[in-house]
Gaussian input, Z-matrix of N, CA and C with variables (Angstrom, degrees):
# hf/3-21g

backbone

0 1
 N
 C     1     B1
 C     2     B2     1     A1
 N     3     B3     2     A2     1     D1
 C     4     B4     3     A3     2     D2
 C     5     B5     4     A4     3     D3
 N     6     B6     5     A5     4     D4
 C     7     B7     6     A6     5     D5
 C     8     B8     7     A7     6     D6
 N     9     B9     8     A8     7     D7
 C    10    B10     9     A9     8     D8
 C    11    B11    10    A10     9     D9
 N    12    B12    11    A11    10    D10
 C    13    B13    12    A12    11    D11
 C    14    B14    13    A13    12    D12
 N    15    B15    14    A14    13    D13
 C    16    B16    15    A15    14    D14
 C    17    B17    16    A16    15    D15
 N    18    B18    17    A17    16    D16
 C    19    B19    18    A18    17    D17
 C    20    B20    19    A19    18    D18
 N    21    B21    20    A20    19    D19
 C    22    B22    21    A21    20    D20
 C    23    B23    22    A22    21    D21
 N    24    B24    23    A23    22    D22
 C    25    B25    24    A24    23    D23
 C    26    B26    25    A25    24    D24
 N    27    B27    26    A26    25    D25
 C    28    B28    27    A27    26    D26
 C    29    B29    28    A28    27    D27
 N    30    B30    29    A29    28    D28
 C    31    B31    30    A30    29    D29
 C    32    B32    31    A31    30    D30
 N    33    B33    32    A32    31    D31
 C    34    B34    33    A33    32    D32
 C    35    B35    34    A34    33    D33
 N    36    B36    35    A35    34    D34
 C    37    B37    36    A36    35    D35
 C    38    B38    37    A37    36    D36
 N    39    B39    38    A38    37    D37
 C    40    B40    39    A39    38    D38
 C    41    B41    40    A40    39    D39
 N    42    B42    41    A41    40    D40
 C    43    B43    42    A42    41    D41
 C    44    B44    43    A43    42    D42
 N    45    B45    44    A44    43    D43
 C    46    B46    45    A45    44    D44
 C    47    B47    46    A46    45    D45
 N    48    B48    47    A47    46    D46
 C    49    B49    48    A48    47    D47
 C    50    B50    49    A49    48    D48
 N    51    B51    50    A50    49    D49
 C    52    B52    51    A51    50    D50
 C    53    B53    52    A52    51    D51
 N    54    B54    53    A53    52    D52
 C    55    B55    54    A54    53    D53
 C    56    B56    55    A55    54    D54
 N    57    B57    56    A56    55    D55
 C    58    B58    57    A57    56    D56
 C    59    B59    58    A58    57    D57
 N    60    B60    59    A59    58    D58
 C    61    B61    60    A60    59    D59
 C    62    B62    61    A61    60    D60
 N    63    B63    62    A62    61    D61
 C    64    B64    63    A63    62    D62
 C    65    B65    64    A64    63    D63
 N    66    B66    65    A65    64    D64
 C    67    B67    66    A66    65    D65
 C    68    B68    67    A67    66    D66
 N    69    B69    68    A68    67    D67
 C    70    B70    69    A69    68    D68
 C    71    B71    70    A70    69    D69
 N    72    B72    71    A71    70    D70
 C    73    B73    72    A72    71    D71
 C    74    B74    73    A73    72    D72
 N    75    B75    74    A74    73    D73
 C    76    B76    75    A75    74    D74
 C    77    B77    76    A76    75    D75
 N    78    B78    77    A77    76    D76
 C    79    B79    78    A78    77    D77
 C    80    B80    79    A79    78    D78
 N    81    B81    80    A80    79    D79
 C    82    B82    81    A81    80    D80
 C    83    B83    82    A82    81    D81
 N    84    B84    83    A83    82    D82
 C    85    B85    84    A84    83    D83
 C    86    B86    85    A85    84    D84
 N    87    B87    86    A86    85    D85
 C    88    B88    87    A87    86    D86
 C    89    B89    88    A88    87    D87
 N    90    B90    89    A89    88    D88
 C    91    B91    90    A90    89    D89
 C    92    B92    91    A91    90    D90
 N    93    B93    92    A92    91    D91
 C    94    B94    93    A93    92    D92
 C    95    B95    94    A94    93    D93
 N    96    B96    95    A95    94    D94
 C    97    B97    96    A96    95    D95
 C    98    B98    97    A97    96    D96
 N    99    B99    98    A98    97    D97
 C   100   B100    99    A99    98    D98
 C   101   B101   100   A100    99    D99
 N   102   B102   101   A101   100   D100
 C   103   B103   102   A102   101   D101
 C   104   B104   103   A103   102   D102
 N   105   B105   104   A104   103   D103
 C   106   B106   105   A105   104   D104
 C   107   B107   106   A106   105   D105
 N   108   B108   107   A107   106   D106
 C   109   B109   108   A108   107   D107
 C   110   B110   109   A109   108   D108
 N   111   B111   110   A110   109   D109
 C   112   B112   111   A111   110   D110
 C   113   B113   112   A112   111   D111
 N   114   B114   113   A113   112   D112
 C   115   B115   114   A114   113   D113
 C   116   B116   115   A115   114   D114
 N   117   B117   116   A116   115   D115
 C   118   B118   117   A117   116   D116
 C   119   B119   118   A118   117   D117
 N   120   B120   119   A119   118   D118
 C   121   B121   120   A120   119   D119
 C   122   B122   121   A121   120   D120
 N   123   B123   122   A122   121   D121
 C   124   B124   123   A123   122   D122
 C   125   B125   124   A124   123   D123
 N   126   B126   125   A125   124   D124
 C   127   B127   126   A126   125   D125
 C   128   B128   127   A127   126   D126
 N   129   B129   128   A128   127   D127
 C   130   B130   129   A129   128   D128
 C   131   B131   130   A130   129   D129
 N   132   B132   131   A131   130   D130
 C   133   B133   132   A132   131   D131
 C   134   B134   133   A133   132   D132
 N   135   B135   134   A134   133   D133
 C   136   B136   135   A135   134   D134
 C   137   B137   136   A136   135   D135
 N   138   B138   137   A137   136   D136
 C   139   B139   138   A138   137   D137
 C   140   B140   139   A139   138   D138
 N   141   B141   140   A140   139   D139
 C   142   B142   141   A141   140   D140
 C   143   B143   142   A142   141   D141
 N   144   B144   143   A143   142   D142
 C   145   B145   144   A144   143   D143
 C   146   B146   145   A145   144   D144
 N   147   B147   146   A146   145   D145
 C   148   B148   147   A147   146   D146
 C   149   B149   148   A148   147   D147
 N   150   B150   149   A149   148   D148
 C   151   B151   150   A150   149   D149
 C   152   B152   151   A151   150   D150
 N   153   B153   152   A152   151   D151
 C   154   B154   153   A153   152   D152
 C   155   B155   154   A154   153   D153
 N   156   B156   155   A155   154   D154
 C   157   B157   156   A156   155   D155
 C   158   B158   157   A157   156   D156
 N   159   B159   158   A158   157   D157
 C   160   B160   159   A159   158   D158
 C   161   B161   160   A160   159   D159
 N   162   B162   161   A161   160   D160
 C   163   B163   162   A162   161   D161
 C   164   B164   163   A163   162   D162
 N   165   B165   164   A164   163   D163
 C   166   B166   165   A165   164   D164
 C   167   B167   166   A166   165   D165
 N   168   B168   167   A167   166   D166
 C   169   B169   168   A168   167   D167
 C   170   B170   169   A169   168   D168
 N   171   B171   170   A170   169   D169
 C   172   B172   171   A171   170   D170
 C   173   B173   172   A172   171   D171
 N   174   B174   173   A173   172   D172
 C   175   B175   174   A174   173   D173
 C   176   B176   175   A175   174   D174
 N   177   B177   176   A176   175   D175
 C   178   B178   177   A177   176   D176
 C   179   B179   178   A178   177   D177
 N   180   B180   179   A179   178   D178
 C   181   B181   180   A180   179   D179
 C   182   B182   181   A181   180   D180
 N   183   B183   182   A182   181   D181
 C   184   B184   183   A183   182   D182
 C   185   B185   184   A184   183   D183
 N   186   B186   185   A185   184   D184
 C   187   B187   186   A186   185   D185
 C   188   B188   187   A187   186   D186
 N   189   B189   188   A188   187   D187
 C   190   B190   189   A189   188   D188
 C   191   B191   190   A190   189   D189
 N   192   B192   191   A191   190   D190
 C   193   B193   192   A192   191   D191
 C   194   B194   193   A193   192   D192
 N   195   B195   194   A194   193   D193
 C   196   B196   195   A195   194   D194
 C   197   B197   196   A196   195   D195
 N   198   B198   197   A197   196   D196
 C   199   B199   198   A198   197   D197
 C   200   B200   199   A199   198   D198
 N   201   B201   200   A200   199   D199
 C   202   B202   201   A201   200   D200
 C   203   B203   202   A202   201   D201
 N   204   B204   203   A203   202   D202
 C   205   B205   204   A204   203   D203
 C   206   B206   205   A205   204   D204
 N   207   B207   206   A206   205   D205
 C   208   B208   207   A207   206   D206
 C   209   B209   208   A208   207   D207
 N   210   B210   209   A209   208   D208
 C   211   B211   210   A210   209   D209
 C   212   B212   211   A211   210   D210
 N   213   B213   212   A212   211   D211
 C   214   B214   213   A213   212   D212
 C   215   B215   214   A214   213   D213
 N   216   B216   215   A215   214   D214
 C   217   B217   216   A216   215   D215
 C   218   B218   217   A217   216   D216
 N   219   B219   218   A218   217   D217
 C   220   B220   219   A219   218   D218
 C   221   B221   220   A220   219   D219
 N   222   B222   221   A221   220   D220
 C   223   B223   222   A222   221   D221
 C   224   B224   223   A223   222   D222

   B1=1.4429
   B2=1.5310
   B3=1.3270
   B4=1.4680
   B5=1.5198
   B6=1.3212
   B7=1.4655
   B8=1.5257
   B9=1.3176
   B10=1.4608
   B11=1.5267
   B12=1.3017
   B13=1.4642
   B14=1.5246
   B15=1.3214
   B16=1.4685
   B17=1.5258
   B18=1.3196
   B19=1.4627
   B20=1.5252
   B21=1.3093
   B22=1.4628
   B23=1.5285
   B24=1.3380
   B25=1.4768
   B26=1.5246
   B27=1.3177
   B28=1.4599
   B29=1.5240
   B30=1.3247
   B31=1.4586
   B32=1.5178
   B33=1.3022
   B34=1.4591
   B35=1.5182
   B36=1.3078
   B37=1.4601
   B38=1.5227
   B39=1.2857
   B40=1.4737
   B41=1.5253
   B42=1.3411
   B43=1.4525
   B44=1.5149
   B45=1.3387
   B46=1.4617
   B47=1.5185
   B48=1.3287
   B49=1.4584
   B50=1.5241
   B51=1.3227
   B52=1.4560
   B53=1.5292
   B54=1.3358
   B55=1.4561
   B56=1.5192
   B57=1.3031
   B58=1.4600
   B59=1.5292
   B60=1.3284
   B61=1.4638
   B62=1.5293
   B63=1.3140
   B64=1.4596
   B65=1.5285
   B66=1.3101
   B67=1.4565
   B68=1.5193
   B69=1.3247
   B70=1.4616
   B71=1.5258
   B72=1.3035
   B73=1.4717
   B74=1.5191
   B75=1.3160
   B76=1.4683
   B77=1.5359
   B78=1.3348
   B79=1.4579
   B80=1.5215
   B81=1.3344
   B82=1.4611
   B83=1.5230
   B84=1.3174
   B85=1.4646
   B86=1.5062
   B87=1.3147
   B88=1.4573
   B89=1.5207
   B90=1.3262
   B91=1.4665
   B92=1.5272
   B93=1.3122
   B94=1.4638
   B95=1.5190
   B96=1.3097
   B97=1.4608
   B98=1.5282
   B99=1.3232
   B100=1.4669
   B101=1.5265
   B102=1.3196
   B103=1.4653
   B104=1.5266
   B105=1.3159
   B106=1.4609
   B107=1.5213
   B108=1.3042
   B109=1.4612
   B110=1.5253
   B111=1.3247
   B112=1.4630
   B113=1.5280
   B114=1.3406
   B115=1.4607
   B116=1.5311
   B117=1.3344
   B118=1.4632
   B119=1.5226
   B120=1.3323
   B121=1.4655
   B122=1.5282
   B123=1.3211
   B124=1.4593
   B125=1.5253
   B126=1.3218
   B127=1.4658
   B128=1.5183
   B129=1.3335
   B130=1.4633
   B131=1.5218
   B132=1.3305
   B133=1.4588
   B134=1.5287
   B135=1.3239
   B136=1.4681
   B137=1.5211
   B138=1.3305
   B139=1.4626
   B140=1.5222
   B141=1.3202
   B142=1.4666
   B143=1.5196
   B144=1.3376
   B145=1.4582
   B146=1.5256
   B147=1.3129
   B148=1.4614
   B149=1.5260
   B150=1.3276
   B151=1.4585
   B152=1.5293
   B153=1.3217
   B154=1.4693
   B155=1.5247
   B156=1.3130
   B157=1.4641
   B158=1.5168
   B159=1.3326
   B160=1.4743
   B161=1.5281
   B162=1.3067
   B163=1.4654
   B164=1.5312
   B165=1.3293
   B166=1.4603
   B167=1.5205
   B168=1.3284
   B169=1.4618
   B170=1.5337
   B171=1.3158
   B172=1.4708
   B173=1.5242
   B174=1.3427
   B175=1.4628
   B176=1.5251
   B177=1.3308
   B178=1.4664
   B179=1.5171
   B180=1.3262
   B181=1.4588
   B182=1.5274
   B183=1.3214
   B184=1.4551
   B185=1.5243
   B186=1.3157
   B187=1.4638
   B188=1.5275
   B189=1.3280
   B190=1.4595
   B191=1.5218
   B192=1.3159
   B193=1.4567
   B194=1.5242
   B195=1.3186
   B196=1.4670
   B197=1.5249
   B198=1.3254
   B199=1.4651
   B200=1.5243
   B201=1.3227
   B202=1.4630
   B203=1.5210
   B204=1.3114
   B205=1.4619
   B206=1.5179
   B207=1.3236
   B208=1.4709
   B209=1.5263
   B210=1.3388
   B211=1.4571
   B212=1.5244
   B213=1.3156
   B214=1.4657
   B215=1.5179
   B216=1.3084
   B217=1.4638
   B218=1.5316
   B219=1.3462
   B220=1.4634
   B221=1.5380
   B222=1.3218
   B223=1.4644
   B224=1.4890
   A1=110.55
   A2=116.34
   A3=118.76
   A4=110.53
   A5=115.73
   A6=120.51
   A7=111.03
   A8=117.48
   A9=121.23
   A10=111.34
   A11=116.80
   A12=120.76
   A13=109.95
   A14=116.24
   A15=120.42
   A16=111.42
   A17=117.58
   A18=121.33
   A19=112.18
   A20=116.58
   A21=120.94
   A22=112.17
   A23=116.20
   A24=121.25
   A25=112.52
   A26=115.20
   A27=120.81
   A28=108.29
   A29=115.09
   A30=120.01
   A31=108.71
   A32=115.71
   A33=120.71
   A34=110.84
   A35=114.84
   A36=121.37
   A37=109.80
   A38=115.42
   A39=123.03
   A40=113.56
   A41=117.09
   A42=120.40
   A43=116.02
   A44=117.67
   A45=119.99
   A46=109.16
   A47=116.03
   A48=121.20
   A49=113.15
   A50=117.59
   A51=120.00
   A52=109.85
   A53=114.82
   A54=120.57
   A55=109.91
   A56=115.52
   A57=121.12
   A58=108.16
   A59=118.29
   A60=120.41
   A61=113.80
   A62=118.16
   A63=119.24
   A64=110.77
   A65=116.41
   A66=119.98
   A67=111.63
   A68=116.68
   A69=120.68
   A70=110.07
   A71=116.27
   A72=121.47
   A73=109.90
   A74=115.50
   A75=120.45
   A76=110.79
   A77=116.37
   A78=120.29
   A79=112.01
   A80=116.52
   A81=120.32
   A82=110.05
   A83=116.59
   A84=120.12
   A85=111.54
   A86=117.42
   A87=121.88
   A88=110.96
   A89=116.27
   A90=119.57
   A91=111.06
   A92=116.68
   A93=120.05
   A94=110.93
   A95=116.40
   A96=120.59
   A97=110.79
   A98=116.44
   A99=121.09
   A100=111.44
   A101=117.06
   A102=121.29
   A103=112.13
   A104=116.95
   A105=120.82
   A106=113.24
   A107=116.90
   A108=122.26
   A109=110.41
   A110=116.44
   A111=120.06
   A112=112.52
   A113=117.73
   A114=119.63
   A115=110.97
   A116=116.93
   A117=119.76
   A118=110.09
   A119=116.19
   A120=119.64
   A121=109.60
   A122=116.75
   A123=120.66
   A124=110.72
   A125=117.11
   A126=120.72
   A127=111.58
   A128=116.76
   A129=120.87
   A130=111.00
   A131=115.62
   A132=120.63
   A133=112.58
   A134=116.11
   A135=122.86
   A136=112.48
   A137=114.47
   A138=118.95
   A139=108.22
   A140=116.72
   A141=120.43
   A142=111.78
   A143=117.11
   A144=119.17
   A145=110.27
   A146=114.73
   A147=120.28
   A148=110.42
   A149=116.96
   A150=120.70
   A151=111.18
   A152=116.71
   A153=120.97
   A154=109.95
   A155=116.68
   A156=121.54
   A157=110.26
   A158=116.30
   A159=119.93
   A160=110.59
   A161=116.32
   A162=120.79
   A163=111.07
   A164=116.73
   A165=121.25
   A166=112.46
   A167=116.52
   A168=120.10
   A169=112.74
   A170=116.88
   A171=119.97
   A172=111.58
   A173=117.71
   A174=120.43
   A175=111.17
   A176=117.77
   A177=120.82
   A178=110.98
   A179=116.07
   A180=120.11
   A181=110.33
   A182=116.89
   A183=121.83
   A184=110.33
   A185=116.64
   A186=121.67
   A187=110.13
   A188=117.52
   A189=121.73
   A190=110.63
   A191=117.03
   A192=120.96
   A193=110.72
   A194=116.88
   A195=120.87
   A196=110.76
   A197=117.40
   A198=120.44
   A199=110.89
   A200=117.48
   A201=120.86
   A202=111.22
   A203=116.65
   A204=120.91
   A205=110.11
   A206=117.19
   A207=120.99
   A208=111.17
   A209=117.99
   A210=121.14
   A211=111.27
   A212=116.12
   A213=120.41
   A214=110.78
   A215=117.07
   A216=120.86
   A217=111.95
   A218=116.69
   A219=120.96
   A220=112.31
   A221=117.45
   A222=119.02
   A223=113.04
   D1=-35.73
   D2=178.15
   D3=-60.57
   D4=-47.10
   D5=-178.66
   D6=-62.42
   D7=-45.26
   D8=-179.05
   D9=-64.82
   D10=-40.11
   D11=177.93
   D12=-62.05
   D13=-44.45
   D14=179.34
   D15=-65.80
   D16=-45.52
   D17=-178.92
   D18=-62.62
   D19=-32.70
   D20=179.86
   D21=-84.70
   D22=-0.33
   D23=-178.59
   D24=53.31
   D25=42.72
   D26=179.10
   D27=-88.78
   D28=123.40
   D29=177.43
   D30=-101.64
   D31=124.59
   D32=-177.57
   D33=-103.01
   D34=152.33
   D35=178.60
   D36=-94.54
   D37=173.83
   D38=173.56
   D39=63.96
   D40=25.25
   D41=174.20
   D42=76.91
   D43=9.76
   D44=178.32
   D45=-77.64
   D46=140.64
   D47=-177.35
   D48=-89.48
   D49=-31.25
   D50=-176.56
   D51=-156.31
   D52=162.69
   D53=177.93
   D54=-69.73
   D55=145.67
   D56=178.50
   D57=-125.70
   D58=151.40
   D59=-176.57
   D60=-53.35
   D61=-41.42
   D62=-179.40
   D63=-64.10
   D64=-38.29
   D65=178.18
   D66=-64.78
   D67=-37.86
   D68=178.01
   D69=-65.96
   D70=-42.29
   D71=178.35
   D72=-61.46
   D73=-46.53
   D74=-179.54
   D75=-65.52
   D76=-39.02
   D77=178.66
   D78=-62.94
   D79=-42.15
   D80=177.79
   D81=-64.37
   D82=-43.31
   D83=177.60
   D84=-59.72
   D85=-42.88
   D86=179.94
   D87=-64.32
   D88=-41.25
   D89=-179.76
   D90=-65.49
   D91=-45.32
   D92=177.78
   D93=-61.58
   D94=-43.91
   D95=-178.93
   D96=-63.14
   D97=-42.40
   D98=180.00
   D99=-64.63
   D100=-28.29
   D101=178.72
   D102=-83.60
   D103=3.23
   D104=179.49
   D105=84.90
   D106=14.15
   D107=-178.96
   D108=-102.21
   D109=57.06
   D110=-174.44
   D111=-63.51
   D112=-35.01
   D113=179.25
   D114=-67.54
   D115=-39.23
   D116=176.85
   D117=-66.26
   D118=-39.84
   D119=177.25
   D120=-60.46
   D121=-42.36
   D122=178.60
   D123=-59.23
   D124=-43.48
   D125=-179.83
   D126=-65.72
   D127=-45.99
   D128=-179.20
   D129=-62.43
   D130=-41.16
   D131=-177.89
   D132=-81.41
   D133=-10.21
   D134=-179.81
   D135=60.48
   D136=38.54
   D137=174.35
   D138=-78.35
   D139=139.41
   D140=179.95
   D141=-69.90
   D142=-32.27
   D143=-179.48
   D144=-130.82
   D145=152.13
   D146=178.61
   D147=-66.20
   D148=-26.92
   D149=177.99
   D150=-61.47
   D151=-37.13
   D152=177.47
   D153=-62.59
   D154=-42.21
   D155=178.90
   D156=-64.93
   D157=-46.94
   D158=178.63
   D159=-58.81
   D160=-42.49
   D161=-179.44
   D162=-64.53
   D163=-41.06
   D164=-178.37
   D165=-66.48
   D166=-29.07
   D167=-175.48
   D168=-118.52
   D169=23.49
   D170=179.57
   D171=-61.76
   D172=-28.17
   D173=177.85
   D174=-63.80
   D175=-34.29
   D176=177.43
   D177=-68.04
   D178=-39.51
   D179=179.07
   D180=-64.02
   D181=-41.52
   D182=178.94
   D183=-63.93
   D184=-44.00
   D185=179.29
   D186=-63.37
   D187=-44.10
   D188=179.76
   D189=-63.03
   D190=-41.22
   D191=178.61
   D192=-62.97
   D193=-44.03
   D194=179.24
   D195=-62.39
   D196=-41.12
   D197=179.05
   D198=-66.56
   D199=-38.27
   D200=177.45
   D201=-63.08
   D202=-42.50
   D203=178.41
   D204=-63.63
   D205=-42.77
   D206=178.39
   D207=-60.69
   D208=-41.21
   D209=179.01
   D210=-64.17
   D211=-41.25
   D212=178.98
   D213=-64.86
   D214=-41.69
   D215=-178.92
   D216=-68.27
   D217=-29.18
   D218=-177.94
   D219=-78.77
   D220=-13.25
   D221=-178.53
   D222=-94.04

């Protein structure tokens, strides 16, 4: 993973040196959840309940809500 991260010129935040499988899994879950595919995210992440998925990604929902409010206020 270190070699692949370096070859792809991926720069990570928070002091991480390279991509790790758990981070990739979490990233895919976050992307699916952000696209409104919470059930698919649940399946990919192998959560037993959708509530677990919602809880894990509640920060994305909050961020999306804030951005929606900002867009409405700007119009």
